[in-house]
C-alpha positions in Angstrom: -2.5 9.0 18.6 -1.1 5.9 17.9 -1.9 2.9 19.7 -0.9 -0.4 20.7 -1.7 -3.9 21.1 0.2 -7.0 22.0 -1.7 -8.8 19.7 -4.5 -9.0 17.4 -6.0 -11.0 14.1 -6.1 -7.8 12.5 -6.2 -4.5 13.1 -7.7 -3.6 9.7 -10.9 -6.1 10.9 -10.9 -3.8 14.9 -11.4 -1.3 13.2 -13.7 -2.1 11.3 -15.8 -3.2 14.0 -15.7 -0.2 16.0 -17.0 1.9 13.4 -20.5 -0.4 13.3 -20.0 -0.3 16.8 -20.3 3.6 17.0 -17.3 4.1 18.4 -15.6 6.8 18.3 -12.3 6.2 15.7 -10.4 9.9 15.0 -9.2 10.3 11.5 -5.2 10.7 12.4 -5.2 7.5 15.2 -3.3 4.5 14.5 -4.0 1.5 15.9 -0.5 -1.1 15.6 -0.2 -4.6 16.7 2.9 -6.0 17.5 0.9 -9.6 16.4 -1.1 -9.9 13.7 -2.6 -13.6 13.4 -5.3 -13.1 10.9 -3.4 -10.2 8.5 -5.3 -10.0 5.1 -4.1 -8.4 2.0 -5.9 -7.9 -1.7 -7.4 -10.9 -3.3 -8.6 -12.5 0.2 -4.9 -13.5 0.6 -3.9 -13.9 4.0 -0.2 -11.8 5.2 1.9 -13.0 7.7 3.6 -10.7 10.1 5.7 -11.2 12.3 7.5 -9.4 15.5 9.5 -6.0 14.5 7.6 -5.3 11.4 4.6 -2.3 11.1 1.2 -3.5 11.2 -0.9 -0.7 11.7 -4.1 0.6 11.0 -5.4 3.9 10.4 -9.2 6.0 9.4 -10.4 8.4 6.5 -13.3 10.2 6.5 -14.5 10.5 4.0 -15.2 14.1 3.2 -18.2 15.5 0.2 -15.4 17.3 -1.4 -12.6 15.0 -1.4 -11.5 13.7 -4.7 -12.4 9.6 -5.8 -11.9 7.5 -2.4 -10.1 4.6 -5.1 -7.3 8.1 -5.1 -6.2 6.7 -1.3 -4.7 3.9 -2.9 -2.1 6.1 -4.4 -1.9 8.4 -1.3 -1.1 5.6 0.6 1.6 3.7 -1.1 3.1 7.5 -1.3 2.8 8.0 2.1 4.4 4.7 2.9 7.2 5.2 0.6 8.0 8.4 2.1 8.1 6.5 4.8 10.9 4.2 4.1 13.4 5.8 1.5 14.6 7.6 5.2 16.5 4.3 6.2 17.6 3.2 2.1 21.4 4.2 1.7 19.6 3.6 -2.4 16.4 5.1 -2.6 16.5 4.3 -6.0 16.1 0.7 -5.6 12.9 2.0 -3.8 10.2 1.4 -6.1 5.8 1.6 -6.2 4.0 -1.2 -9.0 0.1 -0.1 -8.7 -1.9 0.7 -6.7 0.0 0.9 -3.6 3.1 -1.8 -3.4 6.4 -1.3 -2.6 9.1 -3.3 -3.7 13.0 -3.1 -3.2 15.0 -4.4 -5.7 12.1 -5.6 -7.7 11.2 -7.8 -4.2 7.9 -7.1 -2.3 8.4 -5.3 0.6 4.1 -3.9 1.7 1.5 -4.4 1.4 -1.3 -2.2 1.9 -5.2 -2.9 1.9 -7.9 -0.1 2.0 -11.4 -1.6 3.2 -14.8 0.4 2.8 -16.9 0.8 6.3 -20.1 3.6 5.9 -18.3 7.0 5.0 -14.7 5.6 6.1 -11.9 3.7 5.2 -9.7 2.0 6.9 -6.2 1.9 5.2 -4.3 -0.7 6.7 -0.2 -1.8 6.7 1.3 -4.5 6.5 5.8 -3.8 6.0 8.8 -5.9 6.0 11.0 -4.2 9.0 12.8 -7.1 10.4 11.0 -10.3 8.4 10.0 -10.8 5.2 6.8 -13.3 5.0 7.2 -16.8 2.5 5.1 -16.2 -0.5 4.6 -19.1 -2.9 4.5 -16.0 -6.1 6.4 -14.3 -5.1 9.7 -12.7 -3.5 9.7 -10.8 -0.9 12.3 -8.5 1.1 12.8 -6.8 5.0 14.5 -4.1 5.7 16.5 -6.3 7.8 18.5 -7.1 5.0 20.2 -4.2 4.4 21.0 -3.5 7.7 19.8 -3.5 11.0 16.0 -3.2 11.5 14.7 0.2 11.8 13.0 0.8 15.4 8.8 -0.1 14.5 7.4 2.2 17.0 9.9 5.2 16.0 9.1 4.0 11.8 4.8 4.4 12.9 5.5 8.0 14.5 6.9 8.8 11.0 4.6 6.6 8.9 1.9 8.5 10.4 3.3 12.0 10.2 3.9 10.4 6.0 0.5 9.5 5.7 -0.7 12.9 7.8 0.8 15.0 5.1 0.0 12.9 1.3 -4.1 12.7 3.0 -3.2 16.6 3.1 -2.2 17.3 -0.7 -4.7 15.1 -1.9 -7.7 17.2 -0.2 -5.8 20.6 -1.0 -4.7 19.8 -4.8 -6.4 16.9 -5.6 -5.7 13.4 -8.1 -3.4 15.6 -10.7 -0.3 16.4 -8.8 -1.0 13.0 -7.1 -0.9 10.4 -9.9 2.8 12.8 -11.3 4.2 11.6 -7.6 3.1 8.7 -7.9 4.4 8.1 -11.8 8.1 9.4 -10.1 8.6 6.5 -7.8 7.3 3.8 -9.5 8.7 1.4 -12.2 9.2 2.9 -15.2 6.8 3.1 -18.7 7.6 0.1 -20.8 8.0 -2.2 -18.0 6.2 -5.2 -18.3 3.3 -6.8 -16.7 0.9 -9.6 -16.2 -2.7 -8.0 -14.6 -5.4 -10.8 -13.1 -7.7 -8.2 -13.7 -11.4 -9.7 -11.4 -13.1 -12.9 -13.1 -10.5 -12.0 -17.0 -8.3 -13.9 -17.5 -4.7 -12.7 -17.1 -3.0 -9.8 -19.2 0.1 -9.2 -20.6 1.5 -5.8 -21.7 3.8 -3.4 -20.6 3.3 -0.4 -17.9 1.4 3.1 -19.4 1.7 5.2 -16.9 -1.8 6.6 -14.9 -5.3 7.7 -15.8 -6.2 10.7 -14.8 -8.1 8.8 -12.5 -5.3 6.9 -11.0 -6.6 4.1 -13.0 -3.3 1.5 -14.4 -2.6 2.4 -18.4 -1.6 -1.5 -19.7 0.1 -1.3 -23.3 -1.3 -4.5 -25.3 0.4 -6.8 -28.3 -1.8 -5.5 -30.4 -1.4 -1.5 -29.8 -3.8 -0.9 -27.9 -4.2 0.7 -24.4 -6.3 -0.9 -21.7 -7.4 1.3 -18.7 -6.9 -1.7 -15.4 -9.5 -0.3 -12.5 -8.6 -3.8 -10.4 -6.8 -6.7 -10.7 -3.0 -8.3 -9.4 -0.4 -6.9 -10.7 2.8 -9.0 -11.5 5.9 -8.0 -12.8 8.2 -10.2 -13.5 10.7 -9.2 -11.2 8.7 -10.0 -8.5 8.2 -13.8 -9.4 10.4 -16.9 -8.3 
């Protein structure tokens, strides 16, 4: 089921409040907003979303046999990728950046935020269908730059289907094939990256693929490789 609100602060916050209140929030259902006035991104950023864009959240109920919850970031990124690809004439322009940013021609097309609430993970997505927000440090793009903006409700249905499919693969086959599929649609190995780990100075290096657990492998100038488990990642093509 996809439930739509005309306006809200944040669909992630709405679902978190429902979970904390003990309300029934079914896995597979989505909460979608026409307008979101307090959208949030990673690292505490605000994320402006305008009418016509997709702004929505869903819940994953964690089970004892599920893979590591952190790998859901890759699941969400692949689902967004699969939902957007059918709208593109040149799918090769679409790439994933760790862990789940979606880039189109090197510009940010979507942002995804995962938050833990008890035994559930809230997955929030903002995808620029009609309008691209102005960000001070990186380029952004909307699908409307390539042609008519996709219908929001039709896109929401496609995304919900893609997410269900990726979630089932995650639970059935585990992390290994997920990592391989993610790498196949990401920027290529050797891509120059700047990583901002929490509480550390920025690191510069080259993309060296993903570790078996889905963390980012960064090859440093001295030839060593460091596993990145958290942090903000930037490509030179994103920068203004």
